[in-house]
Backbone as a ProteinNet text record, in pm:
[ID]
protein_1_A
[PRIMARY]
AGRASEGLRSDDRKESSLAGVILCCDANAGPEETGIETEEKEPGHGLNTFERLKLIGLQSCWDRLLEECRKENRPFPFATVNKIRGPLSDQPRKIGKHALGVIDYILWSEHLRFSSFVIQPKRLAEKGVFNDAAVNALIPNIAVPSDHYPVAVDLRQRNDSNKD
[TERTIARY]
1143.4	1012.2	1036.5	990.8	1008.6	890.3	870.8	740.1	619.3	514.1	388.6	342.3	384.5	331.2	424.4	534.2	622.4	548.5	585.9	494.5	377.3	345.4	235.5	281	253.2	285.8	187.4	253.9	176.1	23.5	26	-108.6	-219.5	-151.2	-236.8	-284.4	-197.8	-234.7	-343.8	-337.4	-424.1	-563.8	-561.4	-679.9	-750	-687.8	-749.3	-798.5	-726.1	-787.8	-900.8	-936.6	-1060.9	-1177.7	-1157.4	-1268.8	-1280.9	-1180	-1181.1	-1112.2	-1023.3	-957.1	-991.4	-1029.3	-1037.6	-947.6	-898.3	-791.6	-819.7	-841.5	-878.3	-747.5	-678.6	-570.5	-530.9	-452.5	-390.5	-250	-216.7	-75.7	27.9	-17.6	76.9	156.8	85.3	139.6	38.4	64.8	-40.1	-28.7	-140.6	-129.2	-39	-7.3	63.2	216.8	233.9	377.3	435.1	534.1	611.2	752.2	812.5	947.8	1009.8	926.8	963.5	1059.1	1155.5	1240.3	1253.5	1194.6	1216.3	1262.8	1289.4	1337.9	1222.6	1094.5	978.6	964.5	1026.3	1011.5	1145.7	1135	1255.4	1369.4	1489.1	1596	1635.3	1654.8	1687.6	1554.2	1450.7	1341.9	1241.1	1269.2	1204.5	1049.2	996	849.5	766.7	677.6	595.4	488	409	323	207	161.7	67.3	126	240.2	318.6	336.2	367.8	403.9	257.3	153.8	21.2	-23.5	6.7	-12.5	79.4	187.3	289	210.2	126.7	74.8	-42.2	-81.9	-202.3	-316.4	-324.6	-447.9	-490.9	-606.1	-661.4	-710.7	-699.3	-735.4	-859.7	-926.4	-1044	-999.6	-878.3	-844.9	-758.8	-770.5	-686.6	-744.5	-871.1	-926.6	-944.3	-949.6	-949.9	-815.6	-710.2	-557.3	-528	-579.1	-541.5	-609	-731.7	-790	-715.5	-674	-593.3	-461	-398.1	-271.2	-307	-405	-427.6	-459.7	-533.9	-558.5	-456.6	-353.1	-236.3	-289.3	-372.9	-409.9	-377.3	-373.6	-352.1	-454	-430.5	-502.4	-584.2	-702.4	-782.9	-836.5	-826.7	-891.7	-802.6	-886.5	-819.4	-903.2	-816.5	-864.9	-815.1	-720.6	-660.7	-645.1	-674.7	-665	-651.8	-521.6	-487.2	-362.9	-365.9	-236.9	-205.9	-97.2	-43.6	-25.2	-83.9	-56.5	73.7	112.2	242.3	231.5	143.3	152.8	154.1	172.2	205.9	322	300.7	408	514.8	486.6	574.1	612.2	729.8	751.5	786.6	855.1	890.6	777.2	656.4	536.9	443.8	478.5	398.9	398.9	271.5	245.7	242.2	269.1	252.6	112.2	64.6	-62.1	-55.8	-102.6	-123.2	-261	-245.5	-366.9	-333.8	-432.7	-413.6	-484.2	-448.7	-500.8	-398.9	-438	-339.8	-418.7	-558.4	-636.3	-692	-702.3	-734.6	-831.6	-899	-966.5	-899.9	-847.6	-794.5	-863.8	-860.3	-912.8	-844.6	-886.8	-808.2	-885.4	-831	-897.4	-1029.7	-1088.6	-1209.1	-1326.6	-1291.5	-1388.2	-1366.6	-1479	-1456.7	-1531.5	-1482.5	-1521.2	-1660.1	-1753.2	-1900.4	-1903.1	-1894.1	-1909.9	-1844.7	-1819.7	-1798.7	-1928.6	-1950.6	-2067.2	-2077.7	-1957.7	-1946.2	-1842.3	-1891.9	-1810.7	-1691	-1570.3	-1451.8	-1439.2	-1369	-1354.2	-1255.3	-1287.5	-1212.9	-1151	-1051.9	-994.8	-843.8	-796.7	-653.5	-603.5	-726.9	-688.2	-597	-613.9	-516.4	-408.3	-369.4	-264.3	-284.7	-181.6	-203.9	-227.1	-284.7	-314	-429.9	-507.1	-597.5	-731.4	-806.9	-919.2	-1017.4	-1054.6	-1142	-1089.1	-953.4	-897.9	-878.7	-841.8	-834	-964.4	-1078.3	-1194.4	-1268.8	-1203.3	-1256.5	-1152.2	-1062.9	-968.5	-1040	-983.9	-1018.3	-920.6	-956.8	-1082.8	-1153.2	-1296.3	-1379.4	-1521	-1614.7	-1736.7	-1808.3	-1820.9	-1875	-1802.6	-1661.7	-1585.4	-1476.8	-1505.9	-1433.4	-1287.1	-1264.4	-1160.8	-1050.5	-923.2	-835.8	-838.1	-917.6	-924	-1068.7	-1102.2	-1240.1	-1264.5	-1379.5	-1421.8	-1400.9	-1369.6	-1355.3	-1457.8	-1543.4	-1652.3	-1682.2	-1667.6	-1692.9	-1802.3	-1855.3	-1939.1	-1850.1	-1820.8	-1757.2	-1860.9	-1830.4	-1920.7	-1818.1	-1879.2	-1806.8	-1801.7	-1702.9	-1672.8	-1705.6	-1744.5	-1787	-1754	-1737.2	-1690.3	-1753.7	-1881.9	-1945.3	-1927	-1882.5	-1869.4	-1708	-1631.3	-1493.1	-1441.9	-1538.5	-1494.6	-1449.1
-309	-387.2	-550.2	-595	-739.4	-813.5	-930.5	-1010.1	-939.1	-954.4	-897.3	-919.6	-1040.2	-1067.4	-1016.9	-948.5	-880.1	-810.2	-786.7	-708.8	-767.8	-886.2	-948	-1068.1	-1063.5	-1186.4	-1307.5	-1429.2	-1547.8	-1548.2	-1489.3	-1483.8	-1393.9	-1284	-1181.5	-1241.7	-1310.4	-1380.4	-1489.5	-1573	-1667.8	-1600.3	-1488.6	-1418.8	-1363.5	-1298	-1236.4	-1321.1	-1453.6	-1530	-1604.1	-1619.1	-1670.4	-1583.3	-1441.1	-1367.9	-1361.1	-1379.4	-1363.8	-1232.7	-1236.4	-1107	-1079.7	-950.2	-923.1	-808.8	-814.8	-722.6	-680.5	-547.9	-496.6	-407.9	-435.6	-346.2	-344	-233.4	-218.6	-271.6	-379.8	-441.2	-397.9	-327.3	-306.6	-420.3	-529.1	-647.4	-737.4	-797.7	-912.1	-1034.7	-1116.5	-1236.9	-1345.8	-1319.3	-1415.5	-1361.1	-1240.2	-1193.2	-1257.4	-1346.3	-1389.9	-1384.1	-1364.6	-1337.7	-1207.4	-1126.4	-981.1	-903	-852.1	-735.2	-636	-531.1	-421.1	-287	-195.2	-69.6	-16.7	-50.8	-1.8	-85.8	-203.2	-295.7	-302.7	-344.3	-320.6	-412	-352.1	-437.4	-564.8	-669.6	-800.5	-849.1	-802.1	-860.7	-907.3	-1009.5	-1068.4	-1102	-1095.1	-1117.6	-976.5	-993.8	-868.8	-868.9	-758.7	-750.3	-867.2	-890.8	-997.9	-1140.8	-1162.3	-1278.5	-1289.9	-1172.6	-1150	-1181.4	-1134.9	-1151.5	-1293.3	-1375.2	-1500.8	-1582.9	-1540	-1626.7	-1642.5	-1526.2	-1528.4	-1608.3	-1675.2	-1753.7	-1696.5	-1582.2	-1513.6	-1574.6	-1594.9	-1630.3	-1511.8	-1516.6	-1406.8	-1442.4	-1342.4	-1338.7	-1392.8	-1399.5	-1427.1	-1566.3	-1632.9	-1764.4	-1861.2	-1885.5	-1988.2	-1956.1	-1835.3	-1801.9	-1816	-1764.6	-1781.8	-1935.3	-2018.4	-2152	-2222.9	-2181.7	-2225.8	-2197.4	-2060.5	-2013	-2093.5	-2130.5	-2197.5	-2333.4	-2393.4	-2540.1	-2549.2	-2453.7	-2455	-2381.3	-2339.4	-2282	-2150	-2067.7	-1955.8	-1828.4	-1709.9	-1593	-1552.9	-1480.4	-1435.8	-1310.2	-1325.7	-1209.1	-1104.5	-1100.4	-1001	-880.1	-770.5	-637.3	-556.2	-507.1	-408.5	-268.7	-266.6	-135.3	-128.6	-16.4	-13.7	134.4	169.7	309.5	329.8	449.8	493	626.2	636.3	767.6	864.9	988.8	1095.7	1189.2	1282.5	1356.3	1432	1463.6	1532.9	1428.9	1301.3	1202.2	1245.4	1204.6	1211.8	1103.2	1011.5	892.4	899.3	987.5	991	859.2	771.4	648.5	569.3	601.1	510.9	587.9	707.8	784.1	708.6	683.8	615.1	469.8	410.5	279.3	231	116.5	65.9	-16.4	31.5	-45.9	-126.5	-253.1	-338.9	-467.7	-488.5	-623.7	-599.4	-702.7	-708.8	-648.7	-556.1	-527.7	-496.7	-523	-476.9	-625.7	-635.7	-763.5	-745.9	-852.6	-879.3	-1009	-1007.8	-1134.2	-1156.8	-1271.1	-1308.7	-1436	-1456.9	-1561	-1681.1	-1787	-1921	-1943.2	-1843.5	-1859.5	-1815.7	-1772.2	-1711.9	-1788.4	-1786	-1856.7	-1774.5	-1795.1	-1717.6	-1762.9	-1682.3	-1723.2	-1690	-1571.6	-1509.2	-1374	-1335.9	-1179.3	-1130.1	-1009.6	-937.3	-844.5	-802.9	-723.8	-816.2	-861.7	-939.1	-877.6	-942.1	-891.3	-847.9	-748.6	-701.4	-807.6	-849.8	-935.1	-867.5	-793.4	-705.5	-739.1	-843.8	-861.5	-982	-1052	-1176.7	-1158.9	-1043.2	-1020.4	-937.1	-915.3	-816.4	-671.2	-596.2	-444.8	-389	-298	-222.8	-309.1	-379.9	-454.2	-366.8	-381.3	-298.3	-296.7	-402.2	-410.3	-334.6	-329.5	-267	-100.5	-72.5	69.8	124.3	56.5	123	136.2	73.7	74.5	141.1	240.5	308.2	373.8	379.6	432.4	532.6	642.7	682.8	742.3	728.9	785.6	837.9	872.3	931.2	825.8	702	581.1	526.3	538.5	489.8	596.7	676.9	793	764.1	634.5	597.8	539.6	517.9	471.9	320.4	239.4	119.9	73.5	-49.2	-99.5	-145	-144.1	-190.8	-342.6	-394.1	-546.7	-561.9	-643.5	-674.5	-812	-875.1	-1023.6	-1041	-1152.5	-1210.4	-1308.8	-1283.9	-1366.5	-1440.1	-1570.7	-1631.2	-1679.9	-1693.2	-1746.8	-1880.9	-1946.7	-2079	-2151.4	-2267	-2355.3	-2482.3	-2567.4	-2699.8	-2783	-2779.6	-2847.8	-2814.7	-2690.4	-2635.1	-2611.7	-2718.1	-2692.1	-2644.5	-2616	-2562.6	-2411.3
2185.3	2211	2216.2	2316.7	2334.7	2281.9	2336	2298.9	2338	2283.4	2307.5	2454.2	2509.8	2653.1	2753	2717.5	2804.6	2902.6	3032.7	3120.2	3184	3140	3190.5	3272.9	3411.8	3480.2	3450.2	3472.2	3437	3503.2	3627.6	3676.4	3616.5	3553.2	3475.4	3360.7	3292	3172	3187.6	3305.6	3328.9	3355.9	3434.9	3462.1	3363.9	3258.2	3145.8	3050.1	3041.6	2940.6	2976.2	3112.4	3162.7	3120.6	3125.1	3084.2	2925.2	2865.4	2722.1	2668.7	2587.3	2559	2406.2	2369.5	2231.2	2197.2	2086.8	2064	1909.1	1878.7	1754	1719.9	1588.6	1566.1	1423.5	1394.7	1258.7	1283.8	1238.1	1266.5	1164.5	1056.2	956.3	900.4	882	842.3	790.8	677.1	638.6	705.9	701.2	777.1	709.4	577.9	494.3	497.5	550.3	581	697	686.3	794.4	799.1	916	923.3	850.5	841.6	774.7	842.2	780.9	825.4	720.2	732.2	642.1	722.9	650	719	819.4	775.7	866.7	985.4	993.1	1104.5	1185.8	1306.1	1389.8	1335.5	1319.2	1270.1	1373.7	1324.3	1419.8	1483.7	1465	1516.1	1410	1349.8	1234	1234.2	1352.8	1367.5	1338.9	1271.3	1255.6	1374.3	1386.5	1500.8	1509.7	1394.8	1391.4	1436.3	1394.8	1439.4	1591.8	1649.2	1783.7	1877.7	1815.2	1883.1	1872.5	1761.5	1745.4	1855.9	1881.8	1981.9	2110	2157	2289.3	2289.7	2163	2163.8	2117.9	2057.1	2008.4	1877.1	1848.5	1713.7	1639.3	1506.7	1424.4	1338.9	1310.7	1210.8	1085.2	1050.2	914.3	917.4	1024	1025.6	938.8	948.6	867.6	711.9	669.1	540.9	481	557.4	513.8	505.4	590	589.4	456.8	425.7	304.6	174	176.3	60.9	52.5	156.4	163.3	109	151.3	103.6	-41.9	-76.5	-221.4	-315	-243.2	-316.1	-419.6	-330	-414.1	-341.5	-392.5	-334.1	-218.1	-129	-1.6	-72.8	-93	-194.2	-97.8	29	114.1	117	157.2	174.4	285.7	372.6	467.3	445.3	331.4	306.8	169.7	90.9	-47.9	-92.8	-86.1	-122.9	-191.8	-256.1	-332	-261.8	-196.1	-138.9	-235.8	-232.3	-320.2	-280.4	-354.2	-343.9	-222.6	-136.1	-4.1	112.4	85.2	188.5	285.6	408.1	510.4	487.5	405.6	371.7	237.9	208	59	-5.3	68.6	0.1	-50.1	10.5	-38.2	-139.5	-175.1	-271.8	-404.8	-460.9	-569.1	-557.6	-441.2	-428.4	-391.8	-450.6	-401.5	-289.3	-163	-52.5	-55.4	-73.1	-89.3	-26.2	75.2	153.1	291.1	370.5	510.8	600.4	688.2	787.8	909.5	910.7	1020.4	1092.8	1205.3	1280.9	1389.7	1410.2	1536.9	1582.9	1688.6	1756.2	1888.7	1938.3	2055.7	2125.7	2265.7	2342.4	2324.5	2370.3	2362.1	2422.4	2517.3	2562.7	2482.8	2357.8	2264.3	2145.4	2054.4	1920.6	1814.5	1705	1576.5	1539.7	1516.9	1454.8	1317.4	1267.5	1155	1129	997.3	978.6	988.4	1046.5	1049.7	915.5	873.1	736.1	650.4	549.3	457	418.1	432.6	386.6	241.9	209	64.2	-3.5	-127.5	-189.1	-321.6	-301	-412.5	-450.9	-368.7	-390.4	-469.4	-523.5	-589.8	-720	-782.7	-904	-873.1	-743.3	-718.2	-725.1	-686.1	-697.2	-828.9	-841.7	-954	-1041.9	-986.1	-1069.8	-1083.2	-1175.4	-1210	-1108.8	-1035.1	-918	-804.6	-760.7	-658.8	-686.9	-800.8	-842.7	-832.7	-878.9	-890.1	-747.9	-642.9	-503.5	-417.1	-466	-378.5	-258.6	-150.9	-46.5	15.1	91.9	132	-9.7	-0.7	-98	-22	-119.6	-54.8	28.3	-23.2	52.1	163.5	158	265.2	302.1	403.9	423.9	496.6	540.2	598.1	501.3	531.1	442.5	480.3	555.7	601.1	593.2	522.2	536.4	667.5	706.8	848.9	865.7	974.7	997.8	1122.5	1102	1208.7	1216.6	1328.8	1340.9	1464.2	1467.1	1571.4	1646.2	1773.8	1847.1	1957.3	1992.3	2113.6	2224	2327.7	2460.6	2431.6	2435.8	2435.2	2554.8	2543.8	2654.3	2662.1	2755.5	2755.2	2649.6	2610.7	2531.6	2384	2364.5	2224.1	2202.1	2161.9	2146.9	2020.3	1927.9	1778.7	1774.9
[MASK]
++++++++++++++++++++++++++++++++++++++++++++++++++++++++++++++++++++++++++++++++++++++++++++++++++++++++++++++++++++++++++++++++++++++++++++++++++++++++++++++++++++

């Protein structure tokens, strides 16, 4: 797999950005993970999926929050996944490991702007994995039948008078 923009001609990219592009995905990488190479990622390709999408100019719903955490030198507290795989998992290396963090994204092109989160992000990762708050909110459960918390944002069309 090459760059995320491979296969798009420059005319296609220009046309699609005029209308605004919205991409929702499970990138299997946190926004704070940079230059990662693991057995699960492609050898020799140090960029994770999130970083590849950022390279083509997409903005993420997590950008401002991540920047604030970096400026204040504090951990990124948000989570879209909070699970511990059990013994019947198809991924034996991950059995018993606590997956806690952000791996789900809403990204958009430059002709759109972030307004707000429609559903406030879960703050469970401030104290790292296996903390009481996170363990007490493991998913899936009766209230959240998915193994991912929802991510929903309000995006607005950007216009020339509104550059923020």
